Every structure is written in structure tokens, then in C-alpha cells.
CHARMM internal coordinates of N, CA and C (Angstrom, degrees):
IC EDIT
DIST 1 N 1 CA 1.4541
DIST 1 CA 1 C 1.5287
ANGL 1 N 1 CA 1 C 110.73
DIST 1 C 2 N 1.3320
ANGL 1 CA 1 C 2 N 116.05
DIHE 1 N 1 CA 1 C 2 N -44.30
DIST 2 N 2 CA 1.4657
ANGL 1 C 2 N 2 CA 120.22
DIHE 1 CA 1 C 2 N 2 CA 178.97
DIST 2 CA 2 C 1.5195
ANGL 2 N 2 CA 2 C 109.92
DIHE 1 C 2 N 2 CA 2 C -65.68
DIST 2 C 3 N 1.3333
ANGL 2 CA 2 C 3 N 116.25
DIHE 2 N 2 CA 2 C 3 N -37.92
DIST 3 N 3 CA 1.4664
ANGL 2 C 3 N 3 CA 120.53
DIHE 2 CA 2 C 3 N 3 CA -179.82
DIST 3 CA 3 C 1.5275
ANGL 3 N 3 CA 3 C 110.44
DIHE 2 C 3 N 3 CA 3 C -62.69
DIST 3 C 4 N 1.3140
ANGL 3 CA 3 C 4 N 116.82
DIHE 3 N 3 CA 3 C 4 N -39.73
DIST 4 N 4 CA 1.4656
ANGL 3 C 4 N 4 CA 121.05
DIHE 3 CA 3 C 4 N 4 CA 179.13
DIST 4 CA 4 C 1.5264
ANGL 4 N 4 CA 4 C 110.20
DIHE 3 C 4 N 4 CA 4 C -65.33
DIST 4 C 5 N 1.3296
ANGL 4 CA 4 C 5 N 116.69
DIHE 4 N 4 CA 4 C 5 N -42.29
DIST 5 N 5 CA 1.4685
ANGL 4 C 5 N 5 CA 120.53
DIHE 4 CA 4 C 5 N 5 CA 179.26
DIST 5 CA 5 C 1.5208
ANGL 5 N 5 CA 5 C 110.74
DIHE 4 C 5 N 5 CA 5 C -64.28
DIST 5 C 6 N 1.3321
ANGL 5 CA 5 C 6 N 117.54
DIHE 5 N 5 CA 5 C 6 N -42.55
DIST 6 N 6 CA 1.4669
ANGL 5 C 6 N 6 CA 120.59
DIHE 5 CA 5 C 6 N 6 CA 179.20
DIST 6 CA 6 C 1.5246
ANGL 6 N 6 CA 6 C 111.30
DIHE 5 C 6 N 6 CA 6 C -64.90
DIST 6 C 7 N 1.3203
ANGL 6 CA 6 C 7 N 116.90
DIHE 6 N 6 CA 6 C 7 N -39.19
DIST 7 N 7 CA 1.4678
ANGL 6 C 7 N 7 CA 121.11
DIHE 6 CA 6 C 7 N 7 CA 177.54
DIST 7 CA 7 C 1.5287
ANGL 7 N 7 CA 7 C 110.27
DIHE 6 C 7 N 7 CA 7 C -63.42
DIST 7 C 8 N 1.3164
ANGL 7 CA 7 C 8 N 116.47
DIHE 7 N 7 CA 7 C 8 N -42.44
DIST 8 N 8 CA 1.4644
ANGL 7 C 8 N 8 CA 120.88
DIHE 7 CA 7 C 8 N 8 CA 177.62
DIST 8 CA 8 C 1.5269
ANGL 8 N 8 CA 8 C 110.68
DIHE 7 C 8 N 8 CA 8 C -60.62
DIST 8 C 9 N 1.3233
ANGL 8 CA 8 C 9 N 117.43
DIHE 8 N 8 CA 8 C 9 N -45.87
DIST 9 N 9 CA 1.4660
ANGL 8 C 9 N 9 CA 121.03
DIHE 8 CA 8 C 9 N 9 CA 179.70
DIST 9 CA 9 C 1.5272
ANGL 9 N 9 CA 9 C 111.60
DIHE 8 C 9 N 9 CA 9 C -62.89
DIST 9 C 10 N 1.3319
ANGL 9 CA 9 C 10 N 117.13
DIHE 9 N 9 CA 9 C 10 N -39.92
DIST 10 N 10 CA 1.4658
ANGL 9 C 10 N 10 CA 120.69
DIHE 9 CA 9 C 10 N 10 CA 178.94
DIST 10 CA 10 C 1.5275
ANGL 10 N 10 CA 10 C 110.34
DIHE 9 C 10 N 10 CA 10 C -64.22
DIST 10 C 11 N 1.3213
ANGL 10 CA 10 C 11 N 116.86
DIHE 10 N 10 CA 10 C 11 N -45.46
DIST 11 N 11 CA 1.4652
ANGL 10 C 11 N 11 CA 120.51
DIHE 10 CA 10 C 11 N 11 CA 179.51
DIST 11 CA 11 C 1.5289
ANGL 11 N 11 CA 11 C 111.36
DIHE 10 C 11 N 11 CA 11 C -66.09
DIST 11 C 12 N 1.3215
ANGL 11 CA 11 C 12 N 116.61
DIHE 11 N 11 CA 11 C 12 N -36.95
DIST 12 N 12 CA 1.4663
ANGL 11 C 12 N 12 CA 120.23
DIHE 11 CA 11 C 12 N 12 CA 178.02
DIST 12 CA 12 C 1.5199
ANGL 12 N 12 CA 12 C 110.61
DIHE 11 C 12 N 12 CA 12 C -63.47
DIST 12 C 13 N 1.3152
ANGL 12 CA 12 C 13 N 116.93
DIHE 12 N 12 CA 12 C 13 N -42.37
DIST 13 N 13 CA 1.4649
ANGL 12 C 13 N 13 CA 120.86
DIHE 12 CA 12 C 13 N 13 CA 178.74
DIST 13 CA 13 C 1.5276
ANGL 13 N 13 CA 13 C 110.38
DIHE 12 C 13 N 13 CA 13 C -62.23
DIST 13 C 14 N 1.3351
ANGL 13 CA 13 C 14 N 116.94
DIHE 13 N 13 CA 13 C 14 N -40.67
DIST 14 N 14 CA 1.4673
ANGL 13 C 14 N 14 CA 120.13
DIHE 13 CA 13 C 14 N 14 CA 179.11
DIST 14 CA 14 C 1.5282
ANGL 14 N 14 CA 14 C 110.64
DIHE 13 C 14 N 14 CA 14 C -63.71
DIST 14 C 15 N 1.3152
ANGL 14 CA 14 C 15 N 117.50
DIHE 14 N 14 CA 14 C 15 N -40.45
DIST 15 N 15 CA 1.4668
ANGL 14 C 15 N 15 CA 120.98
DIHE 14 CA 14 C 15 N 15 CA 179.25
DIST 15 CA 15 C 1.5257
ANGL 15 N 15 CA 15 C 111.30
DIHE 14 C 15 N 15 CA 15 C -67.42
DIST 15 C 16 N 1.3197
ANGL 15 CA 15 C 16 N 117.36
DIHE 15 N 15 CA 15 C 16 N -38.73
DIST 16 N 16 CA 1.4662
ANGL 15 C 16 N 16 CA 120.29
DIHE 15 CA 15 C 16 N 16 CA 179.74
DIST 16 CA 16 C 1.5260
ANGL 16 N 16 CA 16 C 111.86
DIHE 15 C 16 N 16 CA 16 C -65.02
DIST 16 C 17 N 1.3237
ANGL 16 CA 16 C 17 N 117.36
DIHE 16 N 16 CA 16 C 17 N -27.61
DIST 17 N 17 CA 1.4663
ANGL 16 C 17 N 17 CA 120.09
DIHE 16 CA 16 C 17 N 17 CA 177.10
DIST 17 CA 17 C 1.5271
ANGL 17 N 17 CA 17 C 111.46
DIHE 16 C 17 N 17 CA 17 C -69.51
DIST 17 C 18 N 1.3331
ANGL 17 CA 17 C 18 N 117.42
DIHE 17 N 17 CA 17 C 18 N -22.22
DIST 18 N 18 CA 1.4644
ANGL 17 C 18 N 18 CA 121.92
DIHE 17 CA 17 C 18 N 18 CA -179.11
DIST 18 CA 18 C 1.5292
ANGL 18 N 18 CA 18 C 112.68
DIHE 17 C 18 N 18 CA 18 C -84.00
DIST 18 C 19 N 1.3136
ANGL 18 CA 18 C 19 N 117.02
DIHE 18 N 18 CA 18 C 19 N -13.42
DIST 19 N 19 CA 1.4628
ANGL 18 C 19 N 19 CA 121.32
DIHE 18 CA 18 C 19 N 19 CA -175.53
DIST 19 CA 19 C 1.5208
ANGL 19 N 19 CA 19 C 110.24
DIHE 18 C 19 N 19 CA 19 C -71.16
DIST 19 C 20 N 1.3459
ANGL 19 CA 19 C 20 N 116.22
DIHE 19 N 19 CA 19 C 20 N 137.15
DIST 20 N 20 CA 1.4622
ANGL 19 C 20 N 20 CA 120.82
DIHE 19 CA 19 C 20 N 20 CA 172.97
DIST 20 CA 20 C 1.5182
ANGL 20 N 20 CA 20 C 106.58
DIHE 19 C 20 N 20 CA 20 C -94.03
DIST 20 C 21 N 1.3205
ANGL 20 CA 20 C 21 N 116.26
DIHE 20 N 20 CA 20 C 21 N 102.31
DIST 21 N 21 CA 1.4535
ANGL 20 C 21 N 21 CA 121.62
DIHE 20 CA 20 C 21 N 21 CA -177.92
DIST 21 CA 21 C 1.5215
ANGL 21 N 21 CA 21 C 109.64
DIHE 20 C 21 N 21 CA 21 C -76.59
DIST 21 C 22 N 1.3322
ANGL 21 CA 21 C 22 N 118.29
DIHE 21 N 21 CA 21 C 22 N 143.67
DIST 22 N 22 CA 1.4708
ANGL 21 C 22 N 22 CA 120.48
DIHE 21 CA 21 C 22 N 22 CA -179.74
DIST 22 CA 22 C 1.5277
ANGL 22 N 22 CA 22 C 111.27
DIHE 21 C 22 N 22 CA 22 C -69.09
DIST 22 C 23 N 1.3265
ANGL 22 CA 22 C 23 N 114.61
DIHE 22 N 22 CA 22 C 23 N 150.61
DIST 23 N 23 CA 1.4622
ANGL 22 C 23 N 23 CA 119.03
DIHE 22 CA 22 C 23 N 23 CA 174.52
DIST 23 CA 23 C 1.5259
ANGL 23 N 23 CA 23 C 108.48
DIHE 22 C 23 N 23 CA 23 C -73.99
DIST 23 C 24 N 1.3194
ANGL 23 CA 23 C 24 N 115.83
DIHE 23 N 23 CA 23 C 24 N 168.55
DIST 24 N 24 CA 1.4668
ANGL 23 C 24 N 24 CA 119.78
DIHE 23 CA 23 C 24 N 24 CA 179.15
DIST 24 CA 24 C 1.5317
ANGL 24 N 24 CA 24 C 110.39
DIHE 23 C 24 N 24 CA 24 C -60.40
DIST 24 C 25 N 1.3382
ANGL 24 CA 24 C 25 N 116.01
DIHE 24 N 24 CA 24 C 25 N -39.79
DIST 25 N 25 CA 1.4635
ANGL 24 C 25 N 25 CA 120.73
DIHE 24 CA 24 C 25 N 25 CA -179.73
DIST 25 CA 25 C 1.5345
ANGL 25 N 25 CA 25 C 110.71
DIHE 24 C 25 N 25 CA 25 C -63.86
DIST 25 C 26 N 1.3318
ANGL 25 CA 25 C 26 N 117.22
DIHE 25 N 25 CA 25 C 26 N -45.02
DIST 26 N 26 CA 1.4648
ANGL 25 C 26 N 26 CA 121.23
DIHE 25 CA 25 C 26 N 26 CA 178.45
DIST 26 CA 26 C 1.5262
ANGL 26 N 26 CA 26 C 111.03
DIHE 25 C 26 N 26 CA 26 C -63.38
DIST 26 C 27 N 1.3235
ANGL 26 CA 26 C 27 N 116.01
DIHE 26 N 26 CA 26 C 27 N -40.34
DIST 27 N 27 CA 1.4629
ANGL 26 C 27 N 27 CA 120.56
DIHE 26 CA 26 C 27 N 27 CA -179.80
DIST 27 CA 27 C 1.5230
ANGL 27 N 27 CA 27 C 111.32
DIHE 26 C 27 N 27 CA 27 C -64.08
DIST 27 C 28 N 1.3346
ANGL 27 CA 27 C 28 N 116.70
DIHE 27 N 27 CA 27 C 28 N -44.57
DIST 28 N 28 CA 1.4636
ANGL 27 C 28 N 28 CA 120.50
DIHE 27 CA 27 C 28 N 28 CA 179.53
DIST 28 CA 28 C 1.5276
ANGL 28 N 28 CA 28 C 111.34
DIHE 27 C 28 N 28 CA 28 C -65.79
DIST 28 C 29 N 1.3332
ANGL 28 CA 28 C 29 N 116.76
DIHE 28 N 28 CA 28 C 29 N -39.01
DIST 29 N 29 CA 1.4669
ANGL 28 C 29 N 29 CA 120.24
DIHE 28 CA 28 C 29 N 29 CA 178.96
DIST 29 CA 29 C 1.5307
ANGL 29 N 29 CA 29 C 110.46
DIHE 28 C 29 N 29 CA 29 C -65.07
DIST 29 C 30 N 1.3121
ANGL 29 CA 29 C 30 N 117.26
DIHE 29 N 29 CA 29 C 30 N -44.71
DIST 30 N 30 CA 1.4654
ANGL 29 C 30 N 30 CA 120.84
DIHE 29 CA 29 C 30 N 30 CA 178.91
DIST 30 CA 30 C 1.5232
ANGL 30 N 30 CA 30 C 111.06
DIHE 29 C 30 N 30 CA 30 C -63.85
DIST 30 C 31 N 1.3118
ANGL 30 CA 30 C 31 N 116.66
DIHE 30 N 30 CA 30 C 31 N -41.03
DIST 31 N 31 CA 1.4616
ANGL 30 C 31 N 31 CA 121.00
DIHE 30 CA 30 C 31 N 31 CA 178.74
DIST 31 CA 31 C 1.5202
ANGL 31 N 31 CA 31 C 110.70
DIHE 30 C 31 N 31 CA 31 C -62.79
DIST 31 C 32 N 1.3316
ANGL 31 CA 31 C 32 N 117.03
DIHE 31 N 31 CA 31 C 32 N -41.90
DIST 32 N 32 CA 1.4637
ANGL 31 C 32 N 32 CA 121.01
DIHE 31 CA 31 C 32 N 32 CA 179.03
DIST 32 CA 32 C 1.5285
ANGL 32 N 32 CA 32 C 110.71
DIHE 31 C 32 N 32 CA 32 C -62.88
DIST 32 C 33 N 1.3205
ANGL 32 CA 32 C 33 N 117.17
DIHE 32 N 32 CA 32 C 33 N -40.24
DIST 33 N 33 CA 1.4673
ANGL 32 C 33 N 33 CA 120.88
DIHE 32 CA 32 C 33 N 33 CA 178.78
DIST 33 CA 33 C 1.5268
ANGL 33 N 33 CA 33 C 110.12
DIHE 32 C 33 N 33 CA 33 C -63.71
DIST 33 C 34 N 1.3211
ANGL 33 CA 33 C 34 N 117.03
DIHE 33 N 33 CA 33 C 34 N -44.82
DIST 34 N 34 CA 1.4697
ANGL 33 C 34 N 34 CA 120.65
DIHE 33 CA 33 C 34 N 34 CA -179.50
DIST 34 CA 34 C 1.5277
ANGL 34 N 34 CA 34 C 110.71
DIHE 33 C 34 N 34 CA 34 C -62.95
DIST 34 C 35 N 1.3239
ANGL 34 CA 34 C 35 N 117.20
DIHE 34 N 34 CA 34 C 35 N -45.38
DIST 35 N 35 CA 1.4683
ANGL 34 C 35 N 35 CA 120.56
DIHE 34 CA 34 C 35 N 35 CA 179.66
DIST 35 CA 35 C 1.5264
ANGL 35 N 35 CA 35 C 110.41
DIHE 34 C 35 N 35 CA 35 C -64.17
DIST 35 C 36 N 1.3309
ANGL 35 CA 35 C 36 N 116.99
DIHE 35 N 35 CA 35 C 36 N -43.45
DIST 36 N 36 CA 1.4618
ANGL 35 C 36 N 36 CA 120.92
DIHE 35 CA 35 C 36 N 36 CA 179.57
DIST 36 CA 36 C 1.5200
ANGL 36 N 36 CA 36 C 112.20
DIHE 35 C 36 N 36 CA 36 C -61.22
DIST 36 C 37 N 1.3281
ANGL 36 CA 36 C 37 N 116.71
DIHE 36 N 36 CA 36 C 37 N -47.72
DIST 37 N 37 CA 1.4669
ANGL 36 C 37 N 37 CA 119.89
DIHE 36 CA 36 C 37 N 37 CA 179.45
DIST 37 CA 37 C 1.5237
ANGL 37 N 37 CA 37 C 111.56
DIHE 36 C 37 N 37 CA 37 C -65.18
DIST 37 C 38 N 1.3164
ANGL 37 CA 37 C 38 N 117.00
DIHE 37 N 37 CA 37 C 38 N -36.02
DIST 38 N 38 CA 1.4649
ANGL 37 C 38 N 38 CA 120.42
DIHE 37 CA 37 C 38 N 38 CA 177.38
DIST 38 CA 38 C 1.5191
ANGL 38 N 38 CA 38 C 110.68
DIHE 37 C 38 N 38 CA 38 C -62.01
DIST 38 C 39 N 1.3234
ANGL 38 CA 38 C 39 N 116.85
DIHE 38 N 38 CA 38 C 39 N -42.99
DIST 39 N 39 CA 1.4629
ANGL 38 C 39 N 39 CA 120.55
DIHE 38 CA 38 C 39 N 39 CA 178.80
DIST 39 CA 39 C 1.5293
ANGL 39 N 39 CA 39 C 111.68
DIHE 38 C 39 N 39 CA 39 C -65.17
DIST 39 C 40 N 1.3250
ANGL 39 CA 39 C 40 N 116.83
DIHE 39 N 39 CA 39 C 40 N -43.50
DIST 40 N 40 CA 1.4674
ANGL 39 C 40 N 40 CA 120.88
DIHE 39 CA 39 C 40 N 40 CA -179.56
DIST 40 CA 40 C 1.5272
ANGL 40 N 40 CA 40 C 110.68
DIHE 39 C 40 N 40 CA 40 C -63.43
DIST 40 C 41 N 1.3205
ANGL 40 CA 40 C 41 N 117.26
DIHE 40 N 40 CA 40 C 41 N -46.49
DIST 41 N 41 CA 1.4655
ANGL 40 C 41 N 41 CA 120.65
DIHE 40 CA 40 C 41 N 41 CA -179.53
DIST 41 CA 41 C 1.5243
ANGL 41 N 41 CA 41 C 110.58
DIHE 40 C 41 N 41 CA 41 C -65.83
DIST 41 C 42 N 1.3354
ANGL 41 CA 41 C 42 N 117.58
DIHE 41 N 41 CA 41 C 42 N -38.84
DIST 42 N 42 CA 1.4700
ANGL 41 C 42 N 42 CA 120.70
DIHE 41 CA 41 C 42 N 42 CA 177.88
DIST 42 CA 42 C 1.5192
ANGL 42 N 42 CA 42 C 110.96
DIHE 41 C 42 N 42 CA 42 C -62.50
DIST 42 C 43 N 1.3183
ANGL 42 CA 42 C 43 N 116.90
DIHE 42 N 42 CA 42 C 43 N -43.54
DIST 43 N 43 CA 1.4575
ANGL 42 C 43 N 43 CA 120.97
DIHE 42 CA 42 C 43 N 43 CA 178.23
DIST 43 CA 43 C 1.5290
ANGL 43 N 43 CA 43 C 110.67
DIHE 42 C 43 N 43 CA 43 C -62.73
DIST 43 C 44 N 1.3137
ANGL 43 CA 43 C 44 N 116.64
DIHE 43 N 43 CA 43 C 44 N -45.23
DIST 44 N 44 CA 1.4619
ANGL 43 C 44 N 44 CA 121.85
DIHE 43 CA 43 C 44 N 44 CA 179.07
DIST 44 CA 44 C 1.5280
ANGL 44 N 44 CA 44 C 111.11
DIHE 43 C 44 N 44 CA 44 C -58.78
DIST 44 C 45 N 1.3275
ANGL 44 CA 44 C 45 N 116.90
DIHE 44 N 44 CA 44 C 45 N -49.43
DIST 45 N 45 CA 1.4630
ANGL 44 C 45 N 45 CA 120.24
DIHE 44 CA 44 C 45 N 45 CA -179.45
DIST 45 CA 45 C 1.5229
ANGL 45 N 45 CA 45 C 111.53
DIHE 44 C 45 N 45 CA 45 C -66.29
DIST 45 C 46 N 1.3296
ANGL 45 CA 45 C 46 N 117.57
DIHE 45 N 45 CA 45 C 46 N -35.41
DIST 46 N 46 CA 1.4577
ANGL 45 C 46 N 46 CA 120.75
DIHE 45 CA 45 C 46 N 46 CA 176.83
DIST 46 CA 46 C 1.5133
ANGL 46 N 46 CA 46 C 111.74
DIHE 45 C 46 N 46 CA 46 C -63.58
DIST 46 C 47 N 1.3335
ANGL 46 CA 46 C 47 N 116.87
DIHE 46 N 46 CA 46 C 47 N -41.37
DIST 47 N 47 CA 1.4653
ANGL 46 C 47 N 47 CA 120.50
DIHE 46 CA 46 C 47 N 47 CA 178.05
DIST 47 CA 47 C 1.5281
ANGL 47 N 47 CA 47 C 111.66
DIHE 46 C 47 N 47 CA 47 C -65.68
DIST 47 C 48 N 1.3183
ANGL 47 CA 47 C 48 N 116.68
DIHE 47 N 47 CA 47 C 48 N -41.29
DIST 48 N 48 CA 1.4665
ANGL 47 C 48 N 48 CA 119.90
DIHE 47 CA 47 C 48 N 48 CA 177.08
DIST 48 CA 48 C 1.5253
ANGL 48 N 48 CA 48 C 109.87
DIHE 47 C 48 N 48 CA 48 C -62.62
DIST 48 C 49 N 1.3171
ANGL 48 CA 48 C 49 N 117.53
DIHE 48 N 48 CA 48 C 49 N -44.22
DIST 49 N 49 CA 1.4628
ANGL 48 C 49 N 49 CA 121.89
DIHE 48 CA 48 C 49 N 49 CA 178.97
DIST 49 CA 49 C 1.5256
ANGL 49 N 49 CA 49 C 110.63
DIHE 48 C 49 N 49 CA 49 C -60.42
DIST 49 C 50 N 1.3178
ANGL 49 CA 49 C 50 N 116.42
DIHE 49 N 49 CA 49 C 50 N -46.12
DIST 50 N 50 CA 1.4666
ANGL 49 C 50 N 50 CA 121.27
DIHE 49 CA 49 C 50 N 50 CA 179.23
DIST 50 CA 50 C 1.5300
ANGL 50 N 50 CA 50 C 110.65
DIHE 49 C 50 N 50 CA 50 C -59.81
DIST 50 C 51 N 1.3258
ANGL 50 CA 50 C 51 N 116.41
DIHE 50 N 50 CA 50 C 51 N -44.93
DIST 51 N 51 CA 1.4636
ANGL 50 C 51 N 51 CA 120.97
DIHE 50 CA 50 C 51 N 51 CA 179.76
DIST 51 CA 51 C 1.5176
ANGL 51 N 51 CA 51 C 112.45
DIHE 50 C 51 N 51 CA 51 C -63.93
DIST 51 C 52 N 1.3217
ANGL 51 CA 51 C 52 N 116.85
DIHE 51 N 51 CA 51 C 52 N -43.46
DIST 52 N 52 CA 1.4624
ANGL 51 C 52 N 52 CA 119.84
DIHE 51 CA 51 C 52 N 52 CA 179.63
DIST 52 CA 52 C 1.5252
ANGL 52 N 52 CA 52 C 111.50
DIHE 51 C 52 N 52 CA 52 C -65.69
DIST 52 C 53 N 1.3210
ANGL 52 CA 52 C 53 N 117.46
DIHE 52 N 52 CA 52 C 53 N -37.30
DIST 53 N 53 CA 1.4683
ANGL 52 C 53 N 53 CA 120.24
DIHE 52 CA 52 C 53 N 53 CA 176.95
DIST 53 CA 53 C 1.5238
ANGL 53 N 53 CA 53 C 110.17
DIHE 52 C 53 N 53 CA 53 C -62.23
DIST 53 C 54 N 1.3305
ANGL 53 CA 53 C 54 N 117.11
DIHE 53 N 53 CA 53 C 54 N -43.61
DIST 54 N 54 CA 1.4702
ANGL 53 C 54 N 54 CA 120.86
DIHE 53 CA 53 C 54 N 54 CA 178.38
DIST 54 CA 54 C 1.5312
ANGL 54 N 54 CA 54 C 110.85
DIHE 53 C 54 N 54 CA 54 C -61.29
DIST 54 C 55 N 1.3240
ANGL 54 CA 54 C 55 N 116.73
DIHE 54 N 54 CA 54 C 55 N -44.88
DIST 55 N 55 CA 1.4657
ANGL 54 C 55 N 55 CA 120.94
DIHE 54 CA 54 C 55 N 55 CA -179.74
DIST 55 CA 55 C 1.5273
ANGL 55 N 55 CA 55 C 110.54
DIHE 54 C 55 N 55 CA 55 C -61.92
DIST 55 C 56 N 1.3175
ANGL 55 CA 55 C 56 N 117.22
DIHE 55 N 55 CA 55 C 56 N -46.75
DIST 56 N 56 CA 1.4689
ANGL 55 C 56 N 56 CA 120.89
DIHE 55 CA 55 C 56 N 56 CA -178.73
DIST 56 CA 56 C 1.5248
ANGL 56 N 56 CA 56 C 110.98
DIHE 55 C 56 N 56 CA 56 C -64.57
DIST 56 C 57 N 1.3329
ANGL 56 CA 56 C 57 N 117.55
DIHE 56 N 56 CA 56 C 57 N -40.29
DIST 57 N 57 CA 1.4685
ANGL 56 C 57 N 57 CA 120.07
DIHE 56 CA 56 C 57 N 57 CA 178.11
DIST 57 CA 57 C 1.5264
ANGL 57 N 57 CA 57 C 110.86
DIHE 56 C 57 N 57 CA 57 C -62.80
DIST 57 C 58 N 1.3221
ANGL 57 CA 57 C 58 N 117.52
DIHE 57 N 57 CA 57 C 58 N -38.86
DIST 58 N 58 CA 1.4660
ANGL 57 C 58 N 58 CA 120.80
DIHE 57 CA 57 C 58 N 58 CA 178.18
DIST 58 CA 58 C 1.5272
ANGL 58 N 58 CA 58 C 111.61
DIHE 57 C 58 N 58 CA 58 C -67.72
DIST 58 C 59 N 1.3242
ANGL 58 CA 58 C 59 N 117.42
DIHE 58 N 58 CA 58 C 59 N -36.49
DIST 59 N 59 CA 1.4575
ANGL 58 C 59 N 59 CA 120.74
DIHE 58 CA 58 C 59 N 59 CA 179.77
DIST 59 CA 59 C 1.5281
ANGL 59 N 59 CA 59 C 111.82
DIHE 58 C 59 N 59 CA 59 C -72.96
DIST 59 C 60 N 1.3104
ANGL 59 CA 59 C 60 N 117.02
DIHE 59 N 59 CA 59 C 60 N -38.52
DIST 60 N 60 CA 1.4636
ANGL 59 C 60 N 60 CA 121.38
DIHE 59 CA 59 C 60 N 60 CA -175.20
DIST 60 CA 60 C 1.5175
ANGL 60 N 60 CA 60 C 111.52
DIHE 59 C 60 N 60 CA 60 C -81.42
DIST 60 C 61 N 1.2769
ANGL 60 CA 60 C 61 N 116.90
DIHE 60 N 60 CA 60 C 61 N -40.97
DIST 61 N 61 CA 1.4445
ANGL 60 C 61 N 61 CA 113.01
DIHE 60 CA 60 C 61 N 61 CA -175.41
DIST 61 CA 61 C 1.4616
ANGL 61 N 61 CA 61 C 113.61
DIHE 60 C 61 N 61 CA 61 C -170.86
END
COOR INIT
IC SEED 1 N 1 CA 1 C
IC BUILD
């Protein structure tokens, strides 16, 4: 069991060496895109929610 775990860890380390990690600039750009899209989608959903609440309030009472 221990031998299998050690083999897995060795193979995992070899695979991680093959990964092309993003540069700091690429990471910051990707993070900015994710944050920006999150804000836009949140605003969009908030406006839809606000509109639906107004419609339901007008229909109910």
C-alpha cells in the first residue's frame, strides 16, 4: 500500500514538471477577467431580480 502511494507521488511530481505555469502577468490578466465578468454577471442578475420583484409586487398587490 505504501509502495503504491509512493509511486503515485513520484508520477505526480513528474507530471507537475511538465506543466507550463502562467507568468505573473498572465495570472493577473486572467484574474482581472474573472473578477470583471463576475461583477458584470452579478449586476445583470441583480437587475433581473429587482425587475421581477417589481413585477410580482404589481401583480399581487
